[in-house]
C-alpha positions in Angstrom: 116.0 98.2 98.7 116.6 101.7 97.7 120.5 100.2 97.6 119.4 97.3 95.6 117.9 100.3 93.4 120.7 102.3 93.1 122.5 99.3 91.4 119.7 99.0 89.1 119.1 102.9 88.1 123.2 102.7 88.4 122.7 106.1 90.2 122.2 107.2 93.9 118.9 107.0 95.1 117.1 108.8 98.0 113.6 108.7 99.9 111.3 111.6 98.8 110.6 114.4 101.2 108.3 117.1 101.1 109.5 120.4 102.4 109.2 119.7 106.6 111.9 116.8 105.5 110.1 114.0 106.5 109.9 110.7 104.1 107.2 110.6 102.0 104.9 107.4 103.5 101.3 106.0 102.4 100.2 103.7 105.6 97.5 101.4 103.7 97.0 99.1 107.3 99.6 95.5 106.1 101.8 97.4 103.3 103.4 100.2 103.9 104.6 102.9 101.1 108.3 104.9 100.6 108.4 107.1 98.2 111.6 107.5 96.7 113.6 108.9 93.0 117.3 109.5 92.1 118.9 111.9 93.9 119.3 114.0 90.5 116.2 114.5 90.3 115.3 115.0 93.3 117.5 117.7 94.1 116.9 119.6 90.5 113.2 118.5 89.5 114.7 117.7 86.1 112.2 115.7 84.7 114.7 113.8 82.2 116.5 112.3 86.1 113.0 111.0 86.9 113.1 107.6 87.8 109.9 105.6 86.8 109.3 103.3 89.2 106.5 103.7 92.0 106.9 103.5 96.0 108.6 101.0 97.7 106.0 98.8 99.2 107.3 97.0 102.6 104.4 94.5 104.0 103.7 94.3 107.7 103.8 90.5 107.9 107.8 90.4 107.6 107.8 89.3 103.8 109.8 90.5 101.2 109.6 94.6 100.4 109.0 95.2 96.5 108.8 98.6 94.3 105.2 99.0 92.7 105.0 99.7 89.6 103.6 102.9 87.1 100.3 101.7 85.3 98.1 101.3 88.6 97.6 104.1 91.0 100.1 102.5 94.6 96.0 101.7 95.7 95.0 99.2 92.7 99.0 97.6 93.0 98.4 96.9 96.3 94.6 95.5 95.9 96.5 93.1 93.5 98.4 91.9 95.7 96.6 91.1 98.4 94.7 89.5 95.9 97.7 87.3 94.8 98.0 86.4 98.6 94.6 85.3 98.7 94.2 88.3 101.0 
């Protein structure tokens, strides 16, 4: 998914890591969210290099990963995703 996003944004992307070097992950039980952004933004924190996409969502049921938007909180997007799947 990250490689696909790199093509879409036409620049290198990377998972967002905290000061401890660990990838920022949010485990919501049935889906795991991975924070990411452009490498340039992560290195410089220049807001003009930031990609306005939400995290990558990886369902635990093996269905395809997808990228969340930014209009809602991630948990709200996942609630809508669950609803669309009848969960």
